[in-house]
VOBA-1610 file (N, C-alpha, C; in pm, whole numbers, padded with zeros to 5 digits, always signed):
BEGIN
Met-01106+00421+01259Met-01061+00577+01257Met-00980+00611+01136Ile-01039+00770+01123Ile-00970+00831+00973Ile-00907+00938+01049Gly-00783+00962+00962Gly-00703+01111+01041Gly-00652+01199+00896Val-00627+01284+00924Val-00574+01358+00808Val-00463+01434+00854Ser-00322+01413+00790Ser-00196+01481+00833Ser-00155+01447+00979Arg-00162+01540+01065Arg-00143+01488+01219Arg-00225+01387+01279Gly-00369+01450+01245Gly-00468+01341+01257Gly-00457+01221+01206Gly-00394+01227+01093Gly-00356+01036+01018Gly-00260+01001+01152Glu-00164+01070+01187Glu-00054+01037+01306Glu-00138+00979+01392Gly-00243+01027+01426Gly-00314+01064+01546Gly-00396+00917+01531Ala-00430+00882+01406Ala-00531+00772+01419Ala-00457+00639+01413Leu-00342+00647+01344Leu-00259+00542+01315Leu-00182+00529+01507Leu-00195+00628+01590Leu-00149+00596+01702Leu-00263+00541+01771Ile-00364+00577+01782Ile-00492+00526+01868Ile-00527+00370+01800Gly-00530+00368+01677Gly-00543+00228+01658Gly-00434+00101+01733Ser-00309+00183+01727Ser-00217+00117+01783Ser-00201+00091+01915Thr-00265+00181+01994Thr-00261+00187+02139Thr-00399+00115+02177Tyr-00517+00116+02110Tyr-00609+00056+02160Tyr-00663-00041+02050Pro-00610-00157+02018Pro-00677-00211+01883Pro-00788-00298+01962Arg-00841-00312+02045Arg-00985-00376+02105Arg-01115-00265+02034Leu-01038-00128+02058Leu-01162-00051+01976Leu-01159+00029+01838Val-01046-00040+01768Val-01024+00044+01642Val-00998-00096+01537His-01115-00080+01450His-01127-00201+01327His-01060-00178+01233Gly-01041-00068+01201Gly-00944-00047+01088Gly-00882+00091+01069Val-00801+00184+00985Val-00730+00318+01005Val-00746+00359+00849Val-00735+00473+00859Val-00736+00531+00715Val-00651+00659+00755Gly-00522+00661+00690Gly-00448+00795+00706Gly-00439+00846+00563Leu-00459+00973+00589Leu-00425+01036+00458Leu-00306+01151+00495Val-00214+01143+00414Val-00067+01246+00442Val-00029+01199+00569Ala-00056+01081+00630Ala+00016+01051+00771Ala+00170+01043+00762Ser+00212+01030+00886Ser+00322+00963+00947Ser+00332+00865+01021Asn+00475+00805+01015Asn+00475+00672+01052Asn+00583+00695+01184Val+00599+00792+01193Val+00682+00839+01353Val+00633+00943+01418Val+00646+00947+01526Val+00541+01040+01615Val+00647+01153+01628Asn+00578+01269+01572Asn+00648+01387+01543Asn+00648+01502+01673Pro+00689+01577+01702Pro+00704+01672+01846Pro+00589+01769+01772Ser+00566+01873+01877Ser+00448+01981+01859Ser+00472+02056+01734Thr+00415+02139+01747Thr+00468+02283+01627Thr+00590+02350+01650Asp+00564+02367+01798Asp+00722+02441+01817Asp+00839+02377+01824Gly+00790+02220+01783Gly+00944+02174+01781Gly+01028+02087+01888His+00975+02125+02025His+01039+02111+02139His+00938+02015+02210Ser+00832+02088+02232Ser+00725+01995+02311Ser+00680+01858+02253Pro+00603+01771+02345Pro+00575+01648+02275Pro+00458+01683+02205Ala+00369+01648+02076Ala+00226+01644+02077Ala+00140+01563+02091Trp+00200+01461+02136Trp+00097+01337+02196Trp+00147+01275+02351Thr+00030+01290+02429Thr+00083+01223+02596Thr-00033+01113+02558Leu+00028+01010+02650Leu-00064+00906+02685Leu-00096+00904+02847His-00186+00933+02916His-00222+00936+03038His-00138+01020+03101Gly-00113+01154+03034Gly-00029+01261+03071Gly+00114+01239+03049Thr+00139+01128+02964Thr+00316+01142+02994Thr+00340+01126+02840Pro+00442+01222+02798Pro+00462+01242+02675Pro+00482+01136+02591Leu+00455+01094+02487Leu+00525+01008+02434Leu+00671+01030+02334Ala+00726+00938+02333Ala+00859+00948+02263Ala+00821+01001+02128His+00917+01079+02053His+00875+01172+01967His+01001+01178+01882Val+01028+01203+01771Val+01150+01274+01673Val+01178+01369+01728Glu+01322+01460+01722Glu+01370+01577+01763Glu+01352+01638+01704Arg+01330+01775+01673Arg+01315+01897+01578Arg+01436+01847+01452Ala+01527+01848+01453Ala+01628+01819+01378Ala+01574+01698+01286Glu+01531+01586+01351Glu+01462+01468+01281Glu+01386+01450+01190Phe+01290+01583+01173Phe+01157+01637+01163Phe+01166+01580+01028Gly+01071+01501+00958Gly+01093+01463+00797Gly+01151+01328+00761Gln+01244+01291+00851Gln+01322+01159+00848Gln+01180+01033+00858Pro+01160+00953+00782Pro+01069+00875+00807Pro+01151+00741+00863Asp+01294+00746+00871Asp+01373+00593+00931Asp+01461+00663+01021Pro+01436+00739+01158Pro+01538+00774+01247Pro+01569+00640+01327Ala+01669+00562+01219Ala+01720+00456+01304Ala+01765+00459+01473Asp+01830+00585+01500Asp+01893+00551+01636Asp+01756+00591+01746His+01633+00624+01675His+01535+00615+01782His+01406+00578+01750Pro+01451+00407+01786Pro+01349+00293+01772Pro+01189+00319+01821Arg+01193+00408+01916Arg+01066+00389+02014Arg+00967+00523+01930Val+01007+00605+01829Val+00961+00700+01798Val+00845+00657+01679Phe+00866+00554+01622Phe+00819+00433+01545Phe+00668+00428+01592Ile+00554+00460+01511Ile+00408+00413+01557Ile+00419+00254+01505Gly+00366+00200+01644Gly+00354+00024+01667Gly+00221-00003+01532Ala+00232+00025+01439Ala+00108+00010+01379Ala+00099-00160+01351Glu+00181-00229+01347Glu+00132-00372+01336Glu+00028-00428+01480Arg+00080-00329+01544Arg-00074-00372+01686Arg-00220-00314+01636Ile-00230-00282+01512Ile-00392-00227+01470Ile-00445-00352+01440Ser-00609-00381+01487Ser-00623-00524+01502Ser-00738-00509+01397Gly-00707-00443+01265Gly-00753-00438+01123Gly-00672-00381+01040Pro-00760-00385+00923Pro-00696-00332+00817Pro-00643-00185+00809Ile-00551-00159+00702Ile-00478-00007+00733Ile-00490+00028+00587Leu-00533+00156+00550Leu-00534+00190+00420Leu-00476+00324+00443Thr-00378+00368+00341Thr-00327+00529+00386Thr-00318+00572+00244Phe-00326+00717+00233Phe-00299+00775+00106Phe-00196+00874+00113Ser-00036+00892+00057Ser+00029+00974-00013Ser+00045+01035-00092Gly+00094+01173-00082Gly+00131+01251-00196Gly+00293+01283-00211Gly+00322+01204-00352Gly+00464+01235-00388Gly+00533+01360-00374Asp+00429+01422-00357Asp+00509+01591-00430Asp+00458+01659-00286Asp+00429+01595-00183Asp+00411+01673-00046Asp+00538+01739+00003Leu+00483+01864+00015Leu+00620+01938+00060Leu+00577+01971+00225Leu+00474+01951+00260Leu+00487+01990+00413Leu+00564+01878+00494Trp+00561+01734+00460Trp+00616+01666+00513Trp+00598+01551+00437Pro+00717+01420+00424Pro+00737+01326+00344Pro+00620+01232+00348Ser+00492+01261+00311Ser+00428+01150+00350Ser+00419+01019+00264Ser+00439+01057+00117Ser+00489+00925+00045Ser+00622+00832+00099Ser+00739+00871+00167Ser+00822+00825+00224Ser+00791+00779+00387Tyr+00715+00842+00435Tyr+00654+00791+00575Tyr+00585+00691+00559Met+00514+00681+00433Met+00436+00544+00428Met+00518+00430+00375Thr+00611+00475+00291Thr+00682+00354+00240Thr+00747+00264+00335Val+00806+00342+00444Val+00849+00277+00561Val+00739+00207+00655Leu+00623+00269+00651Leu+00539+00199+00709Leu+00508+00083+00648Glu+00500+00074+00535Glu+00454-00050+00475Glu+00563-00154+00487Gln+00687-00115+00464Gln+00787-00162+00478Gln+00822-00263+00629Arg+00801-00193+00761Arg+00776-00240+00896Arg+00676-00300+00902Leu+00550-00306+00793Leu+00432-00434+00843Leu+00480-00541+00781Glu+00517-00546+00668Glu+00566-00632+00587Glu+00666-00739+00673Glu+00784-00656+00750Glu+00874-00731+00824Glu+00831-00785+00977Arg+00715-00718+00994Arg+00654-00786+01114Arg+00543-00860+01111His+00504-00916+00948His+00394-01029+00925His+00273-00956+00947Phe+00261-00829+00934Phe+00098-00808+00978Phe+00007-00862+00900Ala-00082-00916+00981Ala-00169-00996+00895Ala-00307-00959+00827Arg-00312-00862+00850Arg-00416-00762+00810Arg-00380-00713+00651Pro-00520-00664+00578Pro-00481-00625+00465Pro-00414-00465+00476His-00307-00426+00415His-00263-00297+00422His-00212-00232+00283Arg-00262-00128+00256Arg-00180-00048+00128Arg-00175+00082+00150Asp-00055+00142+00065Asp-00071+00271+00083Asp-00058+00275-00092Val-00161+00396-00110Val-00196+00457-00256Val-00091+00591-00254Asp-00026+00590-00305Asp+00063+00742-00350Asp+00031+00772-00489Tyr-00001+00896-00458Tyr-00057+00995-00543Tyr+00083+01057-00605Gly+00172+01014-00674Gly+00316+01081-00724Gly+00306+01226-00717Thr+00230+01306-00781Thr+00229+01452-00861Thr+00143+01534-00765Ala+00073+01470-00644Ala-00015+01511-00544Ala+00037+01585-00408Gly+00034+01690-00347Gly+00077+01728-00247Gly-00017+01688-00114His+00054+01782-00036His-00019+01769+00106His-00171+01761+00104Leu-00253+01866+00018Leu-00341+01920+00039Leu-00478+01776-00033Leu-00413+01682-00083Leu-00488+01553-00130Leu-00522+01527+00026Gly-00490+01552+00137Gly-00553+01529+00241Gly-00712+01546+00274Ser-00724+01654+00209Ser-00878+01739+00230Ser-00971+01589+00212Ala-00952+01516+00097Ala-01000+01410+00084Ala-01141+01420+00042Ile-01206+01512+00036Ile-01365+01529-00034Ile-01337+01586-00178Pro-01410+01533-00259Pro-01359+01553-00404Pro-01450+01669-00444Tyr-01434+01748-00547Tyr-01496+01813-00633Tyr-01541+01955-00566Leu-01435+01984-00466Leu-01461+02115-00397Leu-01379+02230-00456Pro-01395+02320-00451Pro-01302+02450-00491Pro-01152+02402-00479Ala-01070+02433-00590Ala-00921+02395-00565Ala-00853+02499-00478Ala-00785+02438-00352Ala-00732+02528-00274Ala-00601+02625-00366Ser-00549+02729-00342Ser-00469+02783-00431Ser-00331+02817-00303Glu-00318+02752-00191Glu-00197+02742-00129Glu-00135+02727-00166Ser+00031+02772-00158Ser+00130+02736-00173Ser+00215+02661-00061Gly+00310+02609-00087Gly+00405+02524+00037Gly+00373+02410+00043Tyr+00242+02343+00011Tyr+00197+02205+00041Tyr+00248+02089-00089Gly+00298+02188-00166Gly+00326+02079-00286Gly+00239+02042-00397Gly+00243+01936-00476Gly+00139+01905-00610Gly+00089+02049-00623Ser-00015+02027-00717Ser-00092+02160-00771Ser-00240+02104-00736Pro-00315+02228-00776Pro-00465+02228-00746Pro-00515+02107-00854Ala-00458+02098-00943Ala-00512+01972-01035Ala-00470+01830-00989Ala-00385+01825-00950Ala-00325+01682-00924Ala-00397+01684-00812Asp-00402+01760-00701Asp-00465+01730-00571Asp-00598+01686-00601Ala-00708+01777-00668Ala-00814+01746-00730Ala-00841+01589-00799Ala-00753+01573-00874Ala-00765+01421-00906Ala-00719+01352-00847Ala-00645+01376-00741Ala-00648+01261-00615Ala-00728+01203-00531Arg-00763+01309-00507Arg-00924+01323-00403Arg-01050+01273-00464Ala-01046+01311-00631Ala-01138+01225-00708Ala-01112+01066-00699Ala-01001+01041-00687Ala-00984+00901-00714Ala-00979+00818-00600Leu-00914+00891-00459Leu-00919+00841-00347Leu-01054+00801-00268Trp-01117+00912-00305Trp-01285+00929-00232Trp-01360+00780-00274Pro-01354+00706-00339Pro-01445+00595-00376Pro-01336+00478-00304Arg-01234+00483-00310Arg-01148+00371-00218Arg-01180+00359-00081Met-01153+00530-00036Met-01178+00489+00092Met-01326+00433+00135Leu-01413+00517+00083Leu-01559+00446+00140Leu-01558+00315+00074Glu-01518+00230-00016Glu-01516+00117-00009Glu-01461+00010+00077Phe-01325+00070+00165Phe-01284+00033+00254Phe-01348+00010+00408Met-01416+00143+00431Met-01481+00189+00528Met-01589+00086+00529Arg-01676+00061+00413Arg-01781-00019+00405Arg-01731-00176+00432Gly-01601-00214+00415Gly-01574-00329+00462Gly-01568-00391+00618Leu-01546-00270+00663Leu-01515-00275+00845Leu-01634-00332+00920Arg-01616-00377+01008Arg-01715-00428+01077Arg-01647-00416+01200Gly-01737-00389+01303Gly-01667-00446+01458Gly-01744-00566+01489Asp-01651-00587+01590Asp-01680-00748+01685Asp-01723-00729+01794
//
């Protein structure tokens, strides 16, 4: 599974919910917790029609909401390696902090598969578009800069392809 931003959150959720079907996860500027929908009140994710526990609107952007352990994505249930990419200057949500907490939880739970977060400290949320050498986006509000995001995409692309080459279904 591979996903970007909310899709990265979704890829981690799917991998942890269906470990027999998913042999590895790549999350680009993902989240380690289940976030609410964009309206801030409704659930964004359901399973068999039942809303998943999610952080409250006031907790959005908090990677370690200790009062609500059910909102953490159970990435330790994923049956394959995990590779994530985050931006240290991500202004949409704190992908770097989210992935730091994810990595800590995997270590604490003795996750046996390879896992790594590659943090691009000066890149913003738009590093998640992943494909290198496209024209630089000029949107503001996502953090980073066009140059930092482009450099991150150029660096992460071969790492992501190498990771995916190493995956195999059983």
